[in-house]
C-alpha positions, 0 to 999 in steps of 0.5 A, spaced: 745 445 380 739 442 384 733 445 388 730 441 394 724 443 398 727 443 405 725 438 410 719 440 415 722 441 422 718 436 427 713 440 431 716 441 438 711 438 444 713 437 451 714 429 453 708 426 456 707 426 463 705 431 469 707 438 470 707 444 474 704 449 470 702 457 470 696 460 466 698 465 461 693 466 456 685 467 456 682 469 450 675 469 448 674 467 441 666 468 440 661 464 437 664 459 433 661 454 428 662 446 430 658 440 429 653 442 434 652 449 432 655 455 433 657 456 441 662 461 444 669 458 445 675 460 450 682 459 448 686 457 454 694 456 455 699 454 460 706 454 460 711 449 463 716 453 466 720 446 468 720 444 461 723 448 455 724 447 448 730 447 444 730 455 444 730 455 451 723 457 452 717 454 456 713 449 453 706 451 452 699 447 452 693 449 450 685 447 451 679 449 447 672 450 451 665 452 450 664 458 454 658 455 458 656 454 466 654 447 465 655 442 470 657 437 464 661 442 460 669 441 460 670 448 462 666 447 469 669 441 470 676 443 469 675 449 473 672 445 479 678 440 479 683 446 478 681 450 484 679 444 488 672 445 490 665 445 487 662 452 484 655 453 486 650 455 480 650 462 482 657 462 483 660 460 477 658 465 472 660 471 477 668 468 476 672 473 472 676 468 468 681 473 466 683 475 473 682 469 476 686 464 471 692 469 469 698 467 473 694 461 477 698 455 478 696 448 476 698 441 475 697 438 468 697 431 465 699 431 458 699 425 453 701 425 446 696 424 440 695 425 433 692 432 430 688 432 424 694 434 420 697 428 422 702 431 426 703 429 434 700 434 439 700 434 446 693 433 449 691 435 456 688 430 460 687 433 467 688 440 470 689 440 478 691 443 484 698 445 484 703 441 488 704 442 495 710 447 496 708 451 489 704 458 490 697 458 488 699 464 483 706 466 480 709 471 475 709 468 468 715 467 463 711 469 457 707 475 457 700 474 458 695 474 453 688 476 454 682 478 450 674 478 451 668 481 447 663 482 453 664 489 453 665 490 445 671 490 441 678 492 445 682 494 438 689 495 442 688 488 445 685 484 439 691 487 435 696 484 440 694 477 439 697 472 435 694 472 427 691 465 428 687 467 434 685 474 430 683 470 424 678 465 428 675 471 432 674 475 426 669 470 424 665 470 430 658 474 430 660 478 436 666 481 432 662 482 426 657 486 430 662 490 434 665 492 427 659 494 423 657 501 422 651 503 427 645 501 423 641 507 427 645 512 422 642 508 416 645 509 409 648 515 406 642 516 401 637 515 407 641 520 411 641 525 405 633 524 404 632 525 411 637 532 412 633 535 406 626 533 408 627 536 415 623 542 416 627 548 418 626 551 424 625 558 425 631 563 425 634 565 432 637 570 435 644 569 435 647 568 442 654 569 445 659 564 443 661 559 449 667 557 450 667 549 452 672 543 453 672 539 447 669 532 449 670 525 446 675 527 440 677 519 439 669 519 436 671 522 430 677 517 428 673 511 426 676 504 426 680 502 420 680 494 419 
């Protein structure tokens, strides 16, 4: 009798080349620590509908960006190449990246590289306008993946993300601030002391009870991590 460790299957990546692609994922990762300090990061993924994996699904390629409007940043440079025009300094911050990018087609260049783990990976070298005859927008094969932290934490959207993305986002100060108890409420001891030291108001004549419509019932249900 013997027991062997199964051989690890090689990672499937698309061949190097130029592909028709469609953006299906735009995820705000919040601020993440890097070699140049903490910067807000963006995770964007495209599917390659004409290049399929062994399971019959489109290959996907990914790129991480710093979420910045800087002309020197990769995000702005790729957006301008992708849209085929230069954005003004007033226009670029107004772009709703989720609305603009999900379902938008592109021509993407891919080359092979080796990751830190020593495994081969597909690296994006260029993102340009879609080829002639390809619509600017189309339905995606993969279900769209979107998440943003600008308006606080959307718990349902967060829970629907792949686990590795949730783990990254949970490290961001934006996520931690969104899930932190309201500091205005103070600690339990402070709330109790405030309750005990409050001067009681004079007794009032009982009023006829009013029938009201209950509002904000969801506020009674705290977030559970």
